[in-house]
N, C-alpha and C positions, 0 to 999 in steps of 0.2 A: 159249506157252512153259510148260513144266511146272515146278512148284515144285521148287526144289532141296531136298536133304536139309535139313530145317529146323533152325535154331538155336532157342533157347527162344522166340523171337518176333521180330517186326519191330522195328526201332529206332524211336524216337519221331519221327524225321525223318532224312532222309539227312544224315550228319554235316557234309559240306561245306556244304550249304544252311543248316543250323542255325548253323554257325560264321560263315558270311558274314553272316547276319542278326544274330548276337550281337555282331559287331564293329562294327556301325554306331555311330558316336559319339553319345554323349548329353551334354547340358549339365547338370552336376550342379545340382540344386535347381530345375530348370525343369520343372514338372509337365506343361505342355502339350507340351513336347518329349518327355517320357517317354511320354505317351499316344500321340503320333504314332509314336514308335519301337516301342511295344508293338504298335500296329495293323499297322505294317509287318512286324514279326516274325511276328505271327499270320498275316498274309497270305502271307508266304513259307512258313510251316509248312503252310498249307493245301494247297500243292502236294504235300505228302506224301500226300494222299489218292489222288493219281494215281501218284506215284513209289513203286511198291511193289517195286522191284528187290531190296531186301535179302532178300526171301524168294523172289525169282525168279518171282513170280506175275504173272498177266496182269491186264488192266485191267477185265475184266468181274466186277463185285463179287458179284452174285447173280442168276443167270439161271435160268429154268425155265418150264415151261408155266404158263399163267395159272390153270388151274382146280383147285379142290380135288376135282373130280369125275373128273378124267382118270385113266387107268390106263396102266401100262407094257405094252409088247408083250412077252409072255413066250413067244410061240409057238415061238421058236427057242432058248429058254434051257433047257438040261437041268436047271438048278438052280432053276427056277420052282417054286411050290408044288406038291407032289405029286411032284416030280422029285428030291428030295434036299435038300441044303443050299442056302442062299441066298447066292450070292456077292455081295460088296459092289458096289453099282452107284451109290451116291451119291458124287459126285466131290468131291475136295478143293475147298475154297472159302474165300474171304475175304468175310465177311458184315458189311456196314455196319449198325451199330446203328440201329434206327429212332428216331424222335424220343422216343417214350415211354421206351425203354430208355436212351437217352442222358441224358435229364433225370432219370430214376430213379437212374441211376448217379451223376450229379452230387449228387443229394440224399443218397445213402448215403455218398458220398465226403466231402462238405463239410458235411453237416447240413441239415435242412429250412430253416433260416433263410436259407441262401444262395440258395434258390429264390424267396423272398418278393419281391414287387414286380415279377414278370414272369409273364406268362401261360404256364402249363405245359400240356402235353398232357392231354386229358381221358381218364382211364382208362375211362370209360363208353363211349367211342367208339374203343376199342382197334382198331388195324388188324391184321387177320389175314393177308390176302394182301398180301405185300410185294414182289411182283415189280416189278422196275424201280426199286427204291429205291436210288439211287446218289448219289455225292457230287457233285451238280451245283452250279452257282453258288449257287443258293438255299440248299441244305443247308449249304454251307461258310460262307456269309454268316451264316446263323442261328447256327451253332455258334461263330463268332467273337464274335458278340454275347453269346451265353451265357457264353463264357469271360470276357469283360469284366464281365458282370453278377455272376457268382458270386464273383468275386475283388475286388469293389469295396471291401470293408472290410479286405482283407489288409494293406495298408500300415500301418494303425493297429493291427492285431491280430497282427502277425507274431510278436512275442515270445511272446505267449500261445499262439498256434497251434502254433508250432514247438518251444517250450521252449528256444529259443536266445537269447542276448543280443545277437547281431549281430556279435560279434567272433570267434566260433569257427567257422571254415569246416568243421571236422570235424562239428560238431553240425548245421550246415545240410545237409551231405552226407547224414548219417544220416536226417534228416527227409525229404529229397527221395527217398532210396532207399525208405523206407517208403511214402511217398505214391505214388510211381510203381509200386511193387510192388502196391498195392491197385488203382490205376487201370488198370494194364496186365494185372492178373490173372495175373501170372507174375513170376518173378525178373527183376530189372533187370540188363542187361549193364553191365559196367564202362564201356564206351565211351559208352553212353547216359547214364550218370550223369555222366561227364566233360562231355558236351555240356550237360546241365542245369546243371551248375555254372558253365559258361561263360555261359549265359544269366543265371543268378543274378548272377554277377560284373558283367555289363553293367548290370543294373538297380541293383545295389548301389552303383554309382558315384554314384547320386542319393541312395539311402538303403537301409538294410537291408530295410525293408518293401517297397520297390519291387522289390528283387531277388527276394524271395520271391514276390511277386505275379507277376512276369514268368516265373519258372520254373514256377509252378503253371499259368499260362495255357498255357505251352508243352506241358505234359503234357495238358491238357484238349483241345487242338486236334490232338494227335498221332494218327497212324493207329492206334497201338497201343491208345489209349483208345477211339477211335471205331469200331473194327472188332474182331471176334473171328475167329480163324482156325480152320479145320478142315483142317489140313494133315497132322498126325500124324507119326509116325516110321515109316520103311520097315520092312516085315517081309520075311522070306525068301520069302514067296509072292507078292511084288510088290504087296501091298496096304499100306495105311497105318493104323496104330493111333493114334487121337487121344491126345495127351499128357494126363497127369492134369490139367494146367492148362486145356487145351482142353475136357476133359470137365467140369471145374468150371464153366466159363463156359456150356457148353451146358445143363447142369442148372439153373444159377442163372437164366439168362435164360428158360428154359422155365417155371420155377416162379415167379419173382419179377419178371421184366422188369428185372432189375438185376444188378449185379456180385456175385460170391460173398461171403457173409458170412465173418467171420474163421475160423470153424470149417471151412467148406467149403474156403476157401483154404489153410488149414493141412493139410487132408487131401490137397490137390493137391501142396503143397510136399513132403510126406512120401512121395509116390508111392502112397499108399493107394488113391486113386481108380482106379488101374488094375484093381483087383479089383471085379467087378460087384456083389458082395455089399456092399462098402463104399459103393458108389453107392446101393444100396437103403437102407442104414442112414441115409445123408445125406438121402435123399428123405423117409424116415419122420420124421427129426428136423425137417426144414423144414416138413413138413405139420402139425406140432403147433401151428404159428403160424396164427392165424386170418387174418392178412393175406396169408399165402402161399396158403392155400386160396382166399381171395377173388380173388387174382390169377389163379389157374388157372380159376376160375369165369368171370372176365371173358374169358379166352381162348376158352372154349367159347361164350360169348355172342357173341363176335366171329366165331367160325367159323360160327355159326348166323345171322349178319348181324342180330342183334336190336338192336345199337347203332343201326341205321338208324331205329329208332322215334323217336329224338329229332329227326330232321329231317322227320318226317312232318307233312303238313298235310291236313286234311279239310275238305270243303265245309261251311261253318257252317250253310247252309240245310238240309242233309241230316243232319248230325251235330252239332247244337249242343252236345252234352255234351262233345265232344272238345276238349281244350286241352293246352297244354304240361304243365300240372300233372297232368292225368289220365294223360298219356303217362308221366310220371315215376312215377306210382303203379303203372301197369301194369308198368313195368320193375322196380320194387321188388318186386312180387309174384313175378316170375320169379327175381329174385336170392334172395329168402328161400326160394323153392321149391327152388332148386338147393342151397342150403346144407343143406336138410333131407334131400335125396334123393341127392346125389352121393357122400356119404362114409359112409353108413350100411350096416347089415347087409342091407337089402332089395335092394341092388344097383342097377345102372343101369337095369334094366327098370322100376323104380318111377317113373322120370321119365316114362314113357309110360302107366303104368297107375294112378297115384295117384288116389284118389277124394276127396281134400281138397286145399285150397290156401290159403295165407295171403292174406287180403284185408282192406281197410278198408271202411268203409260205402259209399263211392262205387263201388268195384269190385263189392261184393256186389250193389248195386242194378243195375249194368250186367249182371251175370251172371244176375240174377233170383233171388237166394236171400236169405233173412233174414240180417241181420247180428247175430251173437250177442254182440258186444262192447258195452261201456259207453261207450267213447270212440270216436267215429266216425273219428278219424284213426289209431287203433291198428290194426295188422295182427294178425288172429287167424286161427286155423285154421278154415276153413269147409267143411262137407260140400258136395260138388259135386252138382248135379242129374244125372239119368241121361244127359243129352245132353253132359255134360262129362267129360273124362278127361285127367289128366296135363298135360304141357307143350303138347301140340298144340292144345288148345282154350283156351289162355290168351289173354286180350285182347292181350297184348304181341305174341304171334306173329301173331295174326289181323290186327291193325291194321298191323303192319309189312309184311305181305304183301298189301296191298290198295292200290288206287289212291285218289286224292283223293275220287272220287265213287262208287266202287263197289268190290266185291271184285275179285280177280284170280285166275282159275283158273291162268293162266300162272305168276304169281309164286309161288303156293302150291304148284303142281306142281313147279316147278323147285327150291323149297326142299326138298321131300321127296326129289326125285331127287338133289340135290347135297349141301347141307350136312347133311341129316339122315341119309341112307343111303349117300352117296358112290357112287352108281351111275355108270355111264360118262357122261362129259361130253356135254352136248347142244350141237352147234355153233350158232353164230348164224345167223339166217335169211338167205337170199340176198337181195341188194339188190333183185332184181326182185319179191320177195314182200312187202317191207316195206309198200309202198303198199296192197296188198290187205289186209294185217293191220290197218293204220291205218283203212282204210275200214270194217272190221268194227266197230271201236270206236264209229264214228259212228252206226251203225244202232241202232234201238230193239230190241235183242235181249237175251234173258237170257244169263247166262254159259254155261249148258249149250247154248243154241242157237249161241252163238259157237264153242264147242268142237266141236259137231257139224259146223259149217261148215268148220272147220279140218280135221277128220277126213276130209272128203270132197273137200278141195282139195289138189292137188299143186302145189308140193312141200311144202306146210305139213304134210301128214299124216305125212310120213316122220319128222319130229321130234316133233310135238305128240302123236302116238299113244304116245310113250314117257313123257310126263309129265302130259298134261292130265287123265288119269284121277285122278291123285293130287290135283290141285287141285279136281276136282269133289266129292271126298269132304268138303270143307270148306264147301260152298255154303250150309249152314244157318246160317252165321255171317256177319254183315255186315262192313262195312269197319272197324268199331271193336270187333268181337268179340261183338256182341249175337246171341243166338239168334233165328232167324226161321224161318218155315215157308213163306213165299211170296216171290217176287221179281217185281215189276211185275204183281202180282195173279195170278201163275201159281204153283201149288204146286211146291215145290222137291223134286226127286228127287236125293238125294245118293248113291244107290247106283251102283256101278261094277262092271263085269265085266272082270276082268283075264285072262281065259282066253287072250288072244293076246299078253299082255305077256311080255317076255323074262325077267323076274325073278320076277314074281308070277303065281300061277295061282289063280283062284277069284273069288268075288263077295263084295263088302263092302257092307253096307247104308249105312254112313257112316264117318266118321273114327274113331268110338269102336271099332267092330269092327276097323278097320285098325290102330289103335294097340295093341290087345290082341294082335293077331297078330304085328306086327313086334317087340314086346317079347320074344317067344320065339324070334326069328330071330337069326342071328349078325351080320347086316349093321349093325345099330345100334351094337353094342359095337365092332365092327371100325372103323366110321366114326369113333367117338370116339377110338379109338386112333390112327387115321390123322391126325386133326386135331392131336393133341398131338405126335405124332412129327414132323409137318411143322413145327409151331411150334418144336420144339426143334432141328431140323436145318436149317431154311430150305429144304428140298427140296420145293418146291410141286408138282412133277410126280408125286409119289407118289400112286397110286390106292389105293383100299381093297383091291383084289385084287393089288396088288404084293406080291412075296414078302416084302419087308421088313416090311410091315404084317401080313401073315398070320403071319409068324414071331413078331412081337412080341405079337400077340393070341392066339397059340396057348394054349389052356388058360383063356382068359377067357370068361365066360358072362354072361348077363343078371343073374346073382346077384353078379358082381364089381362092386366099387365103383371110384370114380375113383382111389383110392390104389393099388388092385391094378393098374390100367392104368399108372399112373406108375411103379410098381416094375417092371413088365414092360418098359417102355421103358428104364429105367435099366439093366436087364440085357441089353437087345437089342444085337446087333452093329450094327444100323442106327444106333444112337447113337454107336458107338465105332469103326467101321471105314469107311474110305474107299478109293476107287480113284483112280488117278492122274488128274489134271485133263487132259482131252483138248483143251482150247482151244488153238488155234495160237499 
């Protein structure tokens, strides 16, 4: 069922459901009864995650192809890149906030103290690919628990929080309208506010504070807080223009993983965000804050799968230096490196070609360079040796893309093919080939010998020939990122001939030469643009060669920085235009 012409947004819950829940009798003064009624109310409201009829939308919250590497089929599209304009192909959607966005929104809505005492999502392991994240039983249960936790002190603090004395219903209504406006990220409908006041009145039979608590809980578990919409308003050409409030949410969750700040929400309220240049001004304003830049940096780290470093284990007999502490230091180097190179005048290409990197004494020792600092725990800029260059030879990348006991040509090759360059997605191996691949790992072979075996074995060669070469370029770095020249006593040859590769042509002596080359090619900047556009729209099926990505990255080069990319996305029709939802 296609979305009907949208109102400003979904109601916080179907009114009849909310009213039925709100009318359940409470015994004044009985705290246990109130808690039970609260839980029943929240359980009833949870059904609102699935009852999305107020906007006429279907039940599939966010669907798409799994990979960041896939691309759309443009063969029959006259509007594909090179064929003129790019017609909107991202469909209208209802997007469930992931756990990080949900908790970050709670923090900004109620203050950091509200989150204390409960384990919050780890920003260092931010999820990039969110396919299949839907409101299942576990998600609903967790959010009900969060609603109870963050409102635990409201009964005692209600007067201070609301500015009301408990006798003025008009004051309470004004507070709930403002609270729901910020939580829903749009104006609140009169009937929604009526429903919230009914919930408040039910709780207030026990006390003023209990009424406020119950109403706030109702907002927190409502579909309008837990989801953001990309429905838009219909245009004459049959497409849909996202509303200023939807655009504010898209930009805010892209940049901050949280709800719009007051200035961005005000720009949506005034309608100013309909102008692409106003969106650019808001992006520039938000990027002046270091925490916003840090959030975007974490998004790229997630797109590059580097958060997986924290779960890595290495064979202590082979790599006694590796520990959780060293992994954290590796990750910190990459964080500081991104801060220095993503936003500056050198442009994104410097990520791949930089010849210095911030290290502490332990990392300098691992890399094999003198540490110039006085404090061994301090991170200082260190000149890299000739065999090191930019992001690709950092220990964080190399350790993440390795096995417990060895390097991995496959993991490193897939990283370059997918997260780094967004080349076409590589399918999973057929079931009948998996046993043969596993058998290769058991043989006492070098990684190059394994790659050569795959290259001569059908059907393995059909896929591995597309990415194994990328992985072989890294073979002079072991499973924790140390430089080496031999493997199992055999000299390592990291050179690769790409003369038969679909995208690359020529020979590279090692990953240093490769990094210098791709820094001058468009694929890397286009891939970064693709990652951020996907994170902002939730459309995971976008490939680097999709016309939406090509259009957004038009004019960007290796000298463009990440702010340039985000401004281009803010102007892009891919952010603001949708086609009708085709789901039955």
